[in-house]
N, C-alpha and C positions, 0 to 999 in steps of 0.2 A: 504494500500500500504506500502510496505517496500522496502527500497533501500540502496545500498552500493555504495560508490564512493571514488576514490582515484585519485588525480590529477597526481601523479607519485609515484614511489616506495619510495621516501624519506620522504613523508608526511604520517601522520596516516590515517587509513581508517575512513571514516565518514559514520555512519549509520543513516538513517532517517526513520520516519514512519509517516503516515497520514491516515485519514479516512474522509469520506464525506457521508452525507445523504441528500436526497432531495425528495420532493413530489410536484406534480402538480395536486391537486384535482380540478375537474371540478364542477362548480356551475351551477345555472340555467340560461337559456337565454343568453348563450354566454360568461359568466364570468368564469374565471379560476384563481386560486391562484398559486404563485410560492414561495416555501419555501425551503431553503437550508442552511446547516451548515457544515463547514469544520474545521478540526483541523489538524495541521501540527507541527511536531517536526523535524526541519531540521537537528538536530544533537542530537541523543539520549544520548550522554555522557554529554551534557550540559543540566542539568535538568530544568533550569528555562527559556530556550529558546523555545518559542512557538509562533504559529500564529493561530488566530481564525478568521473566516469570517462568517458572517451571511447575508443572502439575503432574503428579503421578498417583494413580489409584487403582484399586481392584474392586470390581463389582460382582455381585452374585445375583442372578436373575432367578427369582423364586419359581419353582416348577408347579404344574398342576392347576393353575388358574386361567391359563390362556384358552381360548381367545377372548373370554369375557373381561378378565382383569390381568393387567401386566404389572408386576411389581419387582423392585430390585432394591438392594442395599449396596451403597458405595462407601468405601473408606478411602480418603485421599490425603495427599500432602500437597500444599500450595506454598511456594516460596516466591517472594517478590523482592528484587534488589534494585534500588534506584541510586545512581551515582551522578555527581556533578550538580546537585541541587544546593541552593543556599536558602535556608540553613540545611545542613545535612540531614538526611532521613535514614533511620536505621532499617536494616533488612528485616522483613516480616516473614514469619513462617507460621502457617496454620495447619492443623490436623483436624479433619472433619469426618463426621459420619452423616451420610445423607440417605434418605429413602425416597423411593418413587412408587406411587400407586396410581395407575391409570385405568379408568373404567369407562 
């Protein structure tokens, strides 16, 4: 993704770029992985300003309820690192348990 933004004509143009890659490989007997990596440069003219995010998780799709109800449980790790910001922002890491019930 590439973007350009200018709040108004009196401020300089800000150019940003970002990319993301993810995969959700299915394993055996209802298990599935979630893998994702994002990189973002909110302002290409500031070389050291970056944002990186990594997500990894494993999900289990509960059997026996399809096709009426689909449900899953996901446990994941989410890490966000931002550099070059003033004031400095610490790296954040979250561990989460999520559920899905779709009917």
